[in-house]
BABA-282520 format. One record per residue (C-alpha): residue in one letter; x, y, z. Coordinates in nm, 4 decimals, decimal comma. Example, Ala and Ser with C-alpha at 12.3 -4.5 7.8 and 13.67 -1.06 7.14 Angstrom:
ATOM  r        xx        yy        zz
ATOM  a    1,2300   -0,4500    0,7800
ATOM  s    1,3670   -0,1060    0,7140
END
This chain:
ATOM  r        xx        yy        zz
ATOM  s    0,0000    0,0000    0,0000
ATOM  i    0,1036    0,3614   -0,0424
ATOM  d    0,1626    0,5511    0,2790
ATOM  w   -0,0039    0,8843    0,2086
ATOM  k    0,1538    1,1380    0,4400
ATOM  e    0,2162    1,5058    0,4203
ATOM  k    0,4505    1,5455    0,1286
ATOM  p    0,7932    1,6835    0,2143
ATOM  v    0,9266    2,0046    0,0725
ATOM  w    1,1856    1,9416   -0,1965
ATOM  k    1,4216    2,2289   -0,2594
ATOM  k    1,7126    2,3056   -0,4856
ATOM  d    2,0620    2,3033   -0,3419
ATOM  g    2,2914    2,4149   -0,6228
ATOM  d    2,2360    2,1597   -0,8983
ATOM  s    2,0698    1,9086   -0,6619
ATOM  l    1,7205    1,8428   -0,5267
ATOM  c    1,6955    1,7781   -0,1514
ATOM  g    1,4088    1,6490    0,0654
ATOM  t    1,3362    1,4694    0,3914
ATOM  i    1,1383    1,1479    0,3524
ATOM  p    0,9129    1,0482    0,6459
ATOM  a    0,9845    0,7329    0,8454
ATOM  g    0,8419    0,4209    0,6856
ATOM  s    0,7549    0,0626    0,7709
ATOM  s    0,7557   -0,2712    0,5939
ATOM  g    0,4710   -0,3123    0,3457
ATOM  k    0,4418    0,0609    0,2912
ATOM  i    0,6096    0,2752    0,0273
ATOM  y    0,6827    0,6417   -0,0111
ATOM  a    0,6786    0,7904   -0,3623
ATOM  a    0,7383    1,1412   -0,4943
ATOM  t    0,7720    1,2476   -0,8566
ATOM  l    1,0261    1,5199   -0,9237
ATOM  d    1,0490    1,7514   -1,2235
ATOM  l    1,4101    1,8036   -1,3327
ATOM  g    1,3069    2,1235   -1,5109
ATOM  e    1,2554    2,2515   -1,8628
ATOM  e    1,6297    2,2615   -1,9306
ATOM  w    1,6964    1,8991   -1,8297
ATOM  l    1,9917    1,7232   -1,9899
ATOM  p    2,0787    1,3529   -2,0114
ATOM  g    2,3014    1,2205   -1,7379
ATOM  t    2,3485    0,9777   -1,4531
ATOM  p    2,1677    1,0178   -1,1191
ATOM  v    2,3647    1,0469   -0,7955
ATOM  l    2,2073    0,9714   -0,4556
ATOM  d    2,3249    1,0864   -0,1138
ATOM  v    2,1136    0,9404    0,1676
ATOM  s    2,1362    0,9886    0,5442
ATOM  g    1,9361    0,7906    0,8003
ATOM  g    1,8794    0,4613    0,6217
ATOM  n    1,9673    0,1009    0,7038
ATOM  s    2,0114   -0,2324    0,5291
ATOM  d    1,6313   -0,2786    0,5054
ATOM  t    1,5906    0,0428    0,3091
ATOM  v    1,5412    0,0174   -0,0683
ATOM  i    1,5292    0,3243   -0,2946
ATOM  e    1,4065    0,3055   -0,6529
ATOM  l    1,4160    0,5660   -0,9270
ATOM  h    1,1442    0,5336   -1,1917
ATOM  y    1,2182    0,7367   -1,5059
ATOM  y    0,9723    0,9183   -1,7339
ATOM  h    1,0410    1,1383   -2,0334
ATOM  n    0,6934    1,2857   -2,0054
ATOM  l    0,3805    1,2583   -1,7917
ATOM  p    0,1031    1,2703   -2,0549
ATOM  n   -0,1730    1,2333   -1,7965
ATOM  g   -0,0018    1,4370   -1,5284
ATOM  i    0,0887    1,1312   -1,3186
ATOM  a    0,3632    0,8695   -1,3196
ATOM  e    0,2531    0,5608   -1,5165
ATOM  l    0,4432    0,2609   -1,6516
ATOM  l    0,3991    0,3480   -2,0175
ATOM  p    0,4628    0,1476   -2,2211
ATOM  p    0,4107   -0,1642   -2,0102
ATOM  p    0,7342   -0,3636   -1,9658
ATOM  g    0,8064   -0,6016   -2,2524
ATOM  v    0,6348   -0,4154   -2,5358
ATOM  g    0,8674   -0,4581   -2,8322
ATOM  s    1,2077   -0,3069   -2,7697
ATOM  l    1,0614   -0,0505   -2,5329
ATOM  l    1,1310   -0,0433   -2,1618
ATOM  a    0,9764    0,0998   -1,8496
ATOM  l    1,3030    0,2341   -1,7137
ATOM  a    1,3993    0,2206   -1,3468
ATOM  a    1,6920    0,1694   -1,1086
ATOM  r    1,7157    0,0278   -0,7547
ATOM  v    1,9670    0,0496   -0,4709
ATOM  r    1,9617   -0,1192   -0,1257
ATOM  l    2,1307    0,0957    0,1352
ATOM  n    2,4215   -0,0564    0,3289
ATOM  g    2,4334    0,1872    0,6172
ATOM  p    2,3180    0,5208    0,7554
ATOM  q    2,5334    0,7265    0,5153
ATOM  v    2,5250    0,6252    0,1491
ATOM  h    2,6630    0,7855   -0,1648
ATOM  h    2,5720    0,6018   -0,4836
ATOM  e    2,6164    0,6888   -0,8520
ATOM  f    2,4150    0,4972   -1,1102
ATOM  f    2,5935    0,4058   -1,4323
ATOM  q    2,3029    0,4099   -1,6799
ATOM  i    2,2745    0,7432   -1,8634
ATOM  m    1,9146    0,8594   -1,8581
ATOM  g    1,7513    1,1242   -2,0741
ATOM  i    1,4347    1,2112   -1,8877
ATOM  r    1,2584    1,5076   -1,7337
ATOM  f    1,0713    1,3334   -1,4500
ATOM  v    1,1913    1,0857   -1,1884
ATOM  t    0,9796    0,9162   -0,9224
ATOM  v    1,1647    0,8392   -0,5993
ATOM  v    1,0215    0,5276   -0,4335
ATOM  v    1,1334    0,4244   -0,0824
ATOM  r    1,0526    0,0821    0,0689
ATOM  g    1,1203   -0,0935    0,3989
ATOM  d    1,1623    0,0006    0,7665
ATOM  h    1,3473    0,3259    0,8098
ATOM  g    1,3506    0,6463    1,0060
ATOM  p    1,3348    0,9883    0,8430
ATOM  l    1,5696    1,0008    0,5437
ATOM  d    1,7547    1,3057    0,4179
ATOM  l    1,7878    1,2482    0,0452
ATOM  k    1,9845    1,4480   -0,2083
ATOM  l    1,9424    1,3761   -0,5802
ATOM  s    2,2082    1,5110   -0,8167
ATOM  w    2,2500    1,4677   -1,1900
ATOM  r    2,5861    1,4214   -1,3609
ATOM  c    2,5437    1,5646   -1,7090
ATOM  a    2,6343    1,3358   -2,0013
ATOM  a    2,5413    1,5722   -2,2847
ATOM  y    2,7915    1,6783   -2,5497
ATOM  p    2,9346    2,0194   -2,4564
ATOM  l    2,7766    2,2166   -2,7381
ATOM  t    2,9093    2,5703   -2,7495
ATOM  i    2,5988    2,7621   -2,8481
ATOM  k    2,6823    3,0388   -3,0946
ATOM  g    2,3722    3,0493   -3,3119
ATOM  a    2,0539    3,2297   -3,2162
ATOM  w    1,7083    3,3087   -3,3471
ATOM  d    1,4405    3,5422   -3,2227
ATOM  s    1,1340    3,7025   -3,3743
ATOM  s    0,8145    3,8904   -3,2952
ATOM  d    0,6210    3,5638   -3,3330
ATOM  e    0,6182    3,3949   -2,9924
ATOM  d    0,4827    3,0679   -3,1325
ATOM  l    0,7733    3,0353   -3,3748
ATOM  n    1,0180    3,1385   -3,1026
ATOM  a    0,8872    2,8640   -2,8746
ATOM  i    0,9206    2,6078   -3,1544
ATOM  w    1,2790    2,7176   -3,2178
ATOM  q    1,3578    2,6868   -2,8464
ATOM  i    1,2223    2,3324   -2,8136
ATOM  s    1,4133    2,2383   -3,1307
ATOM  k    1,7307    2,3776   -2,9767
ATOM  h    1,6740    2,1901   -2,6511
ATOM  t    1,5926    1,8681   -2,8367
ATOM  q    1,9213    1,8844   -3,0251
ATOM  q    2,1051    1,9467   -2,6989
ATOM  v    1,9557    1,6433   -2,5253
ATOM  c    2,0152    1,4237   -2,8324
ATOM  s    2,3861    1,5098   -2,8458
ATOM  m    2,5904    1,2834   -2,6212
ATOM  d    2,9180    1,1124   -2,7138
ATOM  v    2,7423    1,0690   -3,0511
ATOM  f    2,4191    1,1931   -3,2048
ATOM  v    2,1413    0,9802   -3,0525
ATOM  d    1,7896    0,9425   -3,1842
ATOM  t    1,6479    1,0019   -2,8373
ATOM  p    1,8112    1,0121   -2,4926
ATOM  w    1,5142    0,8223   -2,3496
ATOM  r    1,4852    0,4928   -2,5367
ATOM  e    1,7704    0,3085   -2,7134
ATOM  q    2,0020    0,6134   -2,7303
ATOM  s    2,1315    0,4959   -3,0675
ATOM  q    2,3048    0,6834   -3,3468
ATOM  w    2,0672    0,6124   -3,6370
ATOM  w    2,2132    0,7651   -3,9494
ATOM  g    1,8906    0,8902   -4,1062
ATOM  d    1,8439    1,0976   -3,7908
ATOM  a    2,2079    1,2041   -3,7802
ATOM  r    2,1940    1,3876   -4,1118
ATOM  i    1,9278    1,6210   -3,9743
ATOM  q    2,1074    1,6529   -3,6424
ATOM  a    2,4297    1,7541   -3,8160
ATOM  k    2,2582    2,0465   -3,9872
ATOM  n    2,0901    2,1434   -3,6593
ATOM  t    2,4291    2,1446   -3,4890
ATOM  h    2,5943    2,3440   -3,7664
ATOM  w    2,3327    2,6172   -3,7342
ATOM  l    2,3527    2,6120   -3,3569
ATOM  t    2,7274    2,5807   -3,3004
ATOM  g    2,9191    2,5502   -3,6279
ATOM  d    3,0652    2,2271   -3,4844
ATOM  s    3,1129    1,9349   -3,7289
ATOM  r    3,2941    1,6936   -3,4991
ATOM  l    2,9981    1,4692   -3,4148
ATOM  l    2,9122    1,4400   -3,7856
ATOM  e    3,2706    1,3568   -3,8797
ATOM  q    3,3004    1,1040   -3,5977
ATOM  g    2,9672    0,9457   -3,6881
ATOM  i    3,0656    0,8992   -4,0526
ATOM  h    3,3703    0,7065   -3,9327
ATOM  l    3,1778    0,5017   -3,6742
ATOM  i    2,9169    0,3894   -3,9261
ATOM  a    3,1836    0,2984   -4,1831
ATOM  e    3,4204    0,1211   -3,9430
ATOM  q    3,1713   -0,1347   -3,8129
ATOM  e    3,2435   -0,4744   -3,9616
ATOM  g    2,9976   -0,7440   -4,0492
ATOM  a    2,7337   -0,5691   -4,2598
ATOM  p    2,6548   -0,7816   -4,5675
ATOM  d    2,6680   -0,7003   -4,9380
ATOM  g    2,9036   -0,4049   -4,9000
ATOM  l    2,6379   -0,2136   -4,7067
ATOM  l    2,6572   -0,0403   -4,3691
ATOM  f    2,4702   -0,0884   -4,0472
ATOM  a    2,2126    0,1834   -3,9991
ATOM  n    2,3240    0,2731   -3,6489
ATOM  a    2,6435    0,2710   -3,4462
ATOM  p    2,7635    0,1152   -3,2332
ATOM  t    2,5854   -0,2133   -3,2986
ATOM  t    2,6556   -0,5825   -3,3447
ATOM  h    2,6632   -0,8218   -3,6384
ATOM  s    2,2890   -0,8676   -3,5901
ATOM  g    2,2295   -0,4947   -3,6305
ATOM  s    1,9854   -0,3315   -3,8658
ATOM  v    2,0757   -0,2872   -4,2320
ATOM  l    1,8700   -0,0141   -4,4025
ATOM  p    1,9646    0,0349   -4,7684
ATOM  d    1,8170    0,3865   -4,7758
ATOM  f    2,0242    0,4874   -4,4711
ATOM  c    2,3342    0,3711   -4,6608
ATOM  l    2,2387    0,6268   -4,9240
ATOM  t    2,1953    0,8855   -4,6482
ATOM  w    2,5519    0,8064   -4,5401
ATOM  l    2,6665    0,8887   -4,8955
ATOM  a    2,4816    1,2205   -4,8721
ATOM  t    2,6548    1,3050   -4,5438
ATOM  l    2,9959    1,2673   -4,7084
ATOM  h    2,8806    1,5593   -4,9226
ATOM  d    2,7340    1,7433   -4,6238
ATOM  l    3,0591    1,7371   -4,4242
ATOM  w    3,2505    1,8764   -4,7213
ATOM  f    2,9850    2,1367   -4,7997
ATOM  q    2,9859    2,2648   -4,4420
ATOM  t    3,3632    2,2640   -4,3842
ATOM  g    3,5317    2,2629   -4,7253
ATOM  e    3,7368    1,9615   -4,6106
ATOM  t    3,7793    1,6609   -4,8417
ATOM  e    4,0145    1,4361   -4,6452
ATOM  h    3,7320    1,2044   -4,5403
ATOM  l    3,6827    1,0993   -4,9030
ATOM  r    4,0265    0,9348   -4,9083
ATOM  e    3,9249    0,7255   -4,6089
ATOM  q    3,5687    0,6470   -4,7152
ATOM  k    3,5812    0,6255   -5,0950
ATOM  s    3,6048    0,2455   -5,1038
ATOM  r    3,3041    0,2156   -4,8708
ATOM  a    3,1088    0,4518   -5,0941
ATOM  e    3,1984    0,2440   -5,3986
ATOM  d    3,0787   -0,0720   -5,2222
ATOM  i    2,7411    0,0909   -5,1604
ATOM  l    2,7127    0,2055   -5,5217
ATOM  a    2,8024   -0,1462   -5,6388
ATOM  y    2,5288   -0,3003   -5,4218
ATOM  f    2,2637   -0,0787   -5,5770
ATOM  d    2,3897   -0,1599   -5,9245
ATOM  r    2,3473   -0,5295   -5,8403
ATOM  m    1,9896   -0,4612   -5,7296
ATOM  r    1,8846   -0,3260   -6,0697
ATOM  d    1,6277   -0,5135   -6,2739
ATOM  s    1,6310   -0,5672   -6,6496
ATOM  r    1,5046   -0,2101   -6,7001
ATOM  g    1,7843   -0,0650   -6,4870
ATOM  l    1,5594    0,0279   -6,1915
ATOM  v    1,6521   -0,0479   -5,8296
ATOM  k    1,4369   -0,3198   -5,6731
ATOM  a    1,3474   -0,3460   -5,3056
ATOM  d    1,5620   -0,6057   -5,1297
ATOM  p    1,3381   -0,8255   -4,9093
ATOM  r    1,6345   -0,9232   -4,6906
ATOM  y    1,6667   -0,5743   -4,5431
ATOM  w    1,4537   -0,3087   -4,3778
ATOM  l    1,3653   -0,0376   -4,6273
ATOM  f    1,2716    0,2376   -4,3835
ATOM  e    1,1893    0,5372   -4,6073
ATOM  d    0,9668    0,7138   -4,3500
ATOM  w    0,7151    0,6407   -4,0745
ATOM  c    0,4225    0,6237   -4,3157
ATOM  d    0,2616    0,3973   -4,5714
ATOM  l    0,5075    0,4033   -4,8606
ATOM  p    0,5673    0,0993   -5,0877
ATOM  r    0,8532   -0,1204   -4,9657
ATOM  d    0,8204   -0,4083   -5,2121
ATOM  n    0,8591   -0,4518   -5,5861
ATOM  t    1,0146   -0,1373   -5,7365
ATOM  p    0,9500    0,1668   -5,5143
ATOM  a    0,9759    0,5139   -5,6621
ATOM  f    1,1024    0,6451   -5,3288
ATOM  l    1,4014    0,4100   -5,3256
ATOM  n    1,4966    0,5018   -5,6819
ATOM  l    1,4486    0,8757   -5,6271
ATOM  w    1,6374    0,8686   -5,2957
ATOM  h    1,9194    0,6815   -5,4690
ATOM  l    1,9360    0,9485   -5,7389
ATOM  y    1,9226    1,2264   -5,4762
ATOM  a    2,2051    1,0828   -5,2652
ATOM  v    2,4269    0,9841   -5,5570
ATOM  t    2,3878    1,3314   -5,7102
ATOM  l    2,5165    1,4877   -5,3865
ATOM  y    2,7998    1,2368   -5,3623
ATOM  c    2,9004    1,3044   -5,7238
ATOM  k    2,9198    1,6779   -5,6536
ATOM  f    3,1497    1,6079   -5,3598
ATOM  l    3,3593    1,3649   -5,5673
ATOM  k    3,4117    1,6263   -5,8366
ATOM  n    3,5090    1,9009   -5,5927
ATOM  a    3,7455    1,6674   -5,4092
ATOM  g    3,9589    1,6323   -5,7212
ATOM  h    3,8256    1,3035   -5,8598
ATOM  a    3,7138    1,4431   -6,1934
ATOM  a    3,7363    1,1146   -6,3863
ATOM  d    3,5290    0,9192   -6,1334
ATOM  a    3,2810    1,2047   -6,1111
ATOM  g    3,2515    1,2163   -6,4906
ATOM  l    3,1585    0,8484   -6,5098
ATOM  l    2,9079    0,8914   -6,2302
ATOM  e    2,7566    1,1960   -6,4023
ATOM  q    2,6894    0,9816   -6,7091
ATOM  k    2,5088    0,7238   -6,4955
ATOM  i    2,3095    0,9978   -6,3236
ATOM  a    2,2015    1,1452   -6,6564
ATOM  a    2,0821    0,8046   -6,7790
ATOM  e    1,9040    0,7385   -6,4481
ATOM  r    1,7170    1,0678   -6,4663
ATOM  v    1,5759    0,9671   -6,8046
ATOM  l    1,4917    0,6211   -6,6754
ATOM  l    1,3065    0,7416   -6,3637
ATOM  k    1,1008    0,9928   -6,5563
ATOM  k    0,9936    0,7256   -6,8004
ATOM  a    0,9204    0,4654   -6,5346
ATOM  f    0,7446    0,6581   -6,2579
ATOM  f    0,5976    0,9744   -6,4076
ATOM  d    0,2303    0,9431   -6,4939
ATOM  p    0,1460    1,2013   -6,7637
ATOM  e   -0,2271    1,1699   -6,6971
ATOM  q   -0,1937    1,2713   -6,3312
ATOM  n    0,1150    1,4839   -6,3960
ATOM  l    0,2635    1,3248   -6,0843
ATOM  f    0,5146    1,0560   -5,9941
ATOM  v    0,3520    0,7290   -5,8862
ATOM  p    0,4857    0,5387   -5,5833
ATOM  e    0,5838    0,2053   -5,7364
ATOM  l    0,5937   -0,0378   -6,0240
ATOM  d    0,4182   -0,3624   -5,9376
ATOM  r    0,5433   -0,7132   -6,0143
ATOM  d    0,4275   -0,6760   -6,3722
ATOM  g    0,6105   -0,3466   -6,4136
ATOM  k    0,2936   -0,1389   -6,4153
ATOM  r    0,2603    0,1936   -6,2350
ATOM  n    0,0687    0,1464   -5,9142
ATOM  g   -0,0579    0,3374   -5,6135
ATOM  t   -0,1661    0,6859   -5,5121
ATOM  p    0,1073    0,9461   -5,5652
ATOM  s    0,2749    1,0413   -5,2383
ATOM  v    0,4082    1,3738   -5,1172
ATOM  h    0,7534    1,2194   -5,0732
ATOM  d    0,8030    1,1304   -5,4378
ATOM  q    0,6908    1,4735   -5,5574
ATOM  v    0,9280    1,6382   -5,3075
ATOM  l    1,2256    1,4378   -5,4325
ATOM  a    1,1338    1,5011   -5,7955
ATOM  l    1,1130    1,8743   -5,7237
ATOM  l    1,4449    1,8813   -5,5369
ATOM  l    1,6035    1,6967   -5,8303
ATOM  e    1,4204    1,9183   -6,0850
ATOM  l    1,3302    1,5951   -6,2562
ATOM  r    1,0147    1,7157   -6,4355
ATOM  p    1,0257    2,0959   -6,4286
ATOM  e    0,7324    2,1190   -6,6697
ATOM  a    0,5171    1,9368   -6,4100
ATOM  k    0,6271    2,1339   -6,1049
ATOM  d    0,3037    2,3341   -6,0877
ATOM  s    0,1003    2,0148   -6,0822
ATOM  m    0,3153    1,8565   -5,8116
ATOM  i    0,2969    2,1712   -5,6009
ATOM  e   -0,0781    2,2277   -5,6447
ATOM  k   -0,1838    1,8632   -5,6002
ATOM  r    0,0530    1,7507   -5,3256
ATOM  i    0,2926    2,0089   -5,1777
ATOM  l    0,0554    2,2975   -5,1046
ATOM  p   -0,2286    2,0796   -4,9700
ATOM  c    0,0211    1,9050   -4,7437
ATOM  l    0,1596    2,2359   -4,6149
ATOM  k   -0,1931    2,3667   -4,5580
ATOM  g   -0,3148    2,0524   -4,3834
ATOM  t   -0,5886    1,9818   -4,6367
ATOM  l   -0,4411    1,6745   -4,8071
ATOM  s   -0,5889    1,3301   -4,7563
ATOM  g   -0,5756    0,9877   -4,9130
ATOM  c   -0,2003    0,9601   -4,9726
ATOM  a    0,1277    0,9215   -4,7846
ATOM  e    0,2495    1,2412   -4,6172
ATOM  p    0,5852    1,3100   -4,4514
ATOM  s    0,6333    1,2438   -4,0819
ATOM  s    0,7950    1,4976   -3,8525
ATOM  f    1,1275    1,3386   -3,9568
ATOM  w    1,0950    1,3453   -4,3338
ATOM  s    0,9169    1,6799   -4,3402
ATOM  t    1,2613    1,8414   -4,3394
ATOM  y    1,2793    1,7573   -4,7097
ATOM  l    0,9279    1,8920   -4,7677
ATOM  l    1,0462    2,2193   -4,6130
ATOM  d    1,3559    2,2154   -4,8354
ATOM  a    1,1266    2,1960   -5,1370
ATOM  a    0,9042    2,4727   -4,9989
ATOM  q    1,2098    2,6950   -4,9616
ATOM  m    1,3287    2,6114   -5,3121
ATOM  y    0,9945    2,6883   -5,4767
ATOM  g    0,8967    3,0049   -5,2921
ATOM  l    0,6394    2,8547   -5,0540
ATOM  r    0,7969    3,0074   -4,7461
ATOM  a    0,4905    3,1643   -4,5890
ATOM  e    0,3038    2,8344   -4,6237
ATOM  a    0,6003    2,6483   -4,4763
ATOM  l    0,6049    2,8755   -4,1717
ATOM  e    0,2374    2,8066   -4,1097
ATOM  y    0,2996    2,4337   -4,1507
ATOM  i    0,5706    2,4488   -3,8836
ATOM  r    0,3437    2,6497   -3,6559
ATOM  r    0,0534    2,4060   -3,6962
ATOM  e    0,2496    2,0831   -3,6561
ATOM  w    0,5060    2,1809   -3,3921
ATOM  a    0,3037    2,4128   -3,1645
ATOM  k    0,1442    2,1124   -2,9936
ATOM  m    0,4907    1,9924   -2,8930
ATOM  v    0,5827    2,3123   -2,7101
ATOM  p    0,4297    2,2223   -2,3698
ATOM  t    0,6548    1,9153   -2,3388
ATOM  g    0,9681    2,1235   -2,4022
ATOM  t    1,1092    1,8998   -2,6762
ATOM  a    1,0225    1,7882   -3,0301
ATOM  w    0,8363    1,4580   -3,0658
ATOM  e    0,9248    1,1532   -3,2712
ATOM  t    0,5955    1,1828   -3,4617
ATOM  f    0,3331    1,4514   -3,5133
ATOM  g    0,0507    1,2480   -3,3615
ATOM  k    0,1041    1,0276   -3,0580
ATOM  g   -0,2113    0,8217   -3,1126
ATOM  n   -0,2810    0,5334   -2,8729
ATOM  y    0,0754    0,4011   -2,8875
ATOM  s    0,2735    0,4988   -2,5786
ATOM  g    0,6162    0,4105   -2,7121
ATOM  w    0,6853    0,7190   -2,9209
ATOM  s    0,9631    0,9437   -2,7958
ATOM  y    0,8888    1,2971   -2,6776
ATOM  s    1,2482    1,4041   -2,7459
ATOM  h    1,3628    1,3136   -3,0972
ATOM  a    1,6112    1,5352   -3,2793
ATOM  w    1,5070    1,4169   -3,6241
ATOM  s    1,2057    1,6432   -3,5616
ATOM  a    1,4147    1,9393   -3,4398
ATOM  h    1,4863    2,0767   -3,7878
ATOM  p    1,2796    2,3972   -3,7376
ATOM  l    1,6028    2,5046   -3,5683
ATOM  s    1,7471    2,5650   -3,9156
ATOM  h    1,4303    2,5945   -4,1244
ATOM  l    1,2816    2,8922   -3,9376
ATOM  p    1,5740    3,1302   -4,0014
ATOM  e    1,6220    2,9833   -4,3491
ATOM  l    1,2636    3,0585   -4,4419
ATOM  v    1,2452    3,4085   -4,2930
ATOM  f    1,5808    3,5331   -4,4194
ATOM  g    1,5902    3,3215   -4,7350
ATOM  v    1,9315    3,1814   -4,6472
ATOM  k    2,0909    2,9667   -4,9174
ATOM  q    2,4486    2,8424   -4,8958
ATOM  t    2,5835    2,8221   -5,2514
ATOM  e    2,9489    2,7215   -5,2031
ATOM  d    3,1331    2,4887   -4,9705
ATOM  a    3,2546    2,6237   -4,6341
ATOM  w    3,0004    2,9075   -4,6669
ATOM  r    3,2255    3,1012   -4,9032
ATOM  r    2,9162    3,2128   -5,0922
ATOM  v    2,5668    3,2649   -4,9575
ATOM  e    2,2421    3,4228   -5,0730
ATOM  f    1,9669    3,5983   -4,8771
ATOM  s    1,6164    3,6928   -4,9839
ATOM  p    1,4266    3,8144   -4,6750
ATOM  l    1,0568    3,7405   -4,6362
ATOM  f    0,8560    4,0586   -4,5732
ATOM  t    0,5138    3,9075   -4,5035
ATOM  a    0,5752    3,7575   -4,1561
ATOM  p    0,6928    3,7835   -3,8849
ATOM  d    0,7165    4,1587   -3,8204
ATOM  s    1,0709    4,1303   -3,6851
ATOM  a    1,3399    3,8636   -3,6673
ATOM  e    1,7041    3,8300   -3,5703
ATOM  l    1,9544    3,5661   -3,6736
ATOM  v    2,3033    3,4721   -3,5545
ATOM  l    2,4578    3,1987   -3,7684
ATOM  p    2,8086    3,0563   -3,7073
ATOM  t    2,9985    2,9498   -4,0210
ATOM  p    3,3574    2,8486   -4,0993
ATOM  q    3,4143    3,2025   -4,2325
ATOM  g    3,2800    3,3713   -3,9206
ATOM  t    2,9441    3,4719   -3,7800
ATOM  i    2,6571    3,6032   -3,9917
ATOM  r    2,4241    3,8452   -3,8144
ATOM  a    2,0978    3,9614   -3,9640
ATOM  s    1,7919    4,1475   -3,8444
ATOM  l    1,4624    4,2463   -4,0009
ATOM  k    1,2021    4,4929   -3,8716
ATOM  r    0,8806    4,5657   -4,0539
ATOM  s    0,6234    4,8330   -3,9766
ATOM  g    0,3386    4,8770   -4,2218
ATOM  q    0,4893    4,9229   -4,5666
ATOM  t    0,8398    4,9986   -4,4388
ATOM  a    1,1133    4,7500   -4,3520
ATOM  e    1,4592    4,7911   -4,1998
ATOM  l    1,7310    4,5375   -4,2677
ATOM  d    2,0767    4,4928   -4,1198
ATOM  f    2,3374    4,2349   -4,2189
ATOM  e    2,6870    4,1657   -4,0915
ATOM  i    2,8838    3,9505   -4,3348
ATOM  p    3,2208    3,8076   -4,2199
ATOM  a    3,5423    3,8273   -4,4186
ATOM  g    3,5957    3,5352   -4,6550
ATOM  m    3,2304    3,5204   -4,7533
ATOM  c    3,0702    3,6601   -5,0687
ATOM  a    2,7049    3,7412   -5,0056
ATOM  q    2,4208    3,8252   -5,2383
ATOM  i    2,1196    3,9914   -5,0743
ATOM  r    1,8085    4,0086   -5,2907
ATOM  l    1,5740    4,2942   -5,1981
ATOM  p    1,2784    4,4511   -5,3806
ATOM  g    1,4327    4,6592   -5,6565
ATOM  e    1,7925    4,5934   -5,5510
ATOM  t    2,0498    4,3158   -5,5224
ATOM  i    2,3438    4,3816   -5,2923
ATOM  r    2,6703    4,1922   -5,3398
ATOM  t    2,9746    4,1723   -5,1153
ATOM  n    3,3213    4,0839   -5,2416
ATOM  g    3,4661    3,8699   -4,9642
ATOM  e    3,5586    4,1503   -4,7288
ATOM  a    3,3788    4,1975   -4,3988
ATOM  a    3,0697    4,4083   -4,4595
ATOM  v    2,7943    4,5797   -4,2633
ATOM  i    2,4828    4,6513   -4,4674
ATOM  s    2,1750    4,8498   -4,3630
ATOM  r    1,8723    4,9295   -4,5703
ATOM  k    1,5371    5,0943   -4,5146
ATOM  l    1,2903    5,0197   -4,7903
ATOM  s    0,9267    5,0088   -4,8886
ATOM  v    0,7722    4,6645   -4,9151
END
């Protein structure tokens, strides 16, 4: 039974929480749930207890969120790979200091005390295990909803950065590489730090035992780990991303043979038409939604083209012109092939798969239109793809087809930026992420549904951290190491915004203030960067020298 007594007063003592627990007896328990605060970070709990004895047992029950306002074992123990997390210690005397070894990423902890004991003085401390991100980037605006979304995205990336990028600090704490690509961009915009990305590329590549020249999808893992062919393609894309952010190419020398093994696997998976087939031996992830994963999926073929195009760009800029030239020929042929295979001229959309008989099948998804738009695969059909899929998805009016999850929506927002749908993209972020704000972190999925296993802190959903300033200031990096960048500020909303963006060339600072039909703009461009700022009636260019630019204009 629970011994309901007057609850003790818990108070902060530095970075610790302290309280006196009433005397207890056998068969009774004391329980109190503590909130570690909005700025919680992953770490290991430390207990200091005075007044106990060898009959005293203290448990810590961990919760990343309290959806119903109370501590509940959700999910129940044994559901899939999910755990109801807890720790237990039996005291060995009246003065005990104990540090638990398991790193926990949670906001709430329930302290449970069992057994015969007198009053206990308990002190709970938390040894931080988060990566020491040096926060240099910042974002603020006149729109408090968007500010709150940016803040929870920032905090989510902080709690998902440990010794590696982790999908969530709550559940398996694993470095899944589809997640890591988004986390790397988040971290670049927040800190300018590429070390976790560089380390992760090596960790994924160095693990032995993955079959067919592929890579395990997460690291560290074992020989029974997950193999996701599409995450192998994401790994190729991150070779490009590391170069594009830093200008460094040394990692290609180390990873080129691994990249070639991946390319060779996909060549082996081509059918008689030259299209990539789904491999039933492996988990084709794609996204948390109903996309085809059998036969010949459009997503797999388009994602292959997307990743290989990025890798080829990196290959060429790293001095491998001959290899890049051969790959460019393959890319050109593949573009023709995918248009012929998956584009339905009657719908003016890309269909999601070819069935076993090679016939186009299924309702066109948002994902495939997004990839086709990013690849500029059917420019004459862009209006159709935008009007039938992209805009309805951004506006929340689409139904009857696969839509991006909170994870894959980063690519939807890339397409919105590319095709001038920035105001719609901002409203999409507001609508989908505002419901996450009360929990203080970004969720694994938009809708929690009846399944209790979803994470409330998942950095693959924290990409508004970069998308919000990108959309408002129209930021577009156009050369590696941020040597060239373009801006095209949005003058419709919000009324004011400020951006601080760390880059290898130095820090970009920008501000926008709008009042009625008048706007004021200020930019600070660091030395080593050539900027192009597109304004109504004027385009401003800098020549690589440090520059301070101010404009007052009618909009």
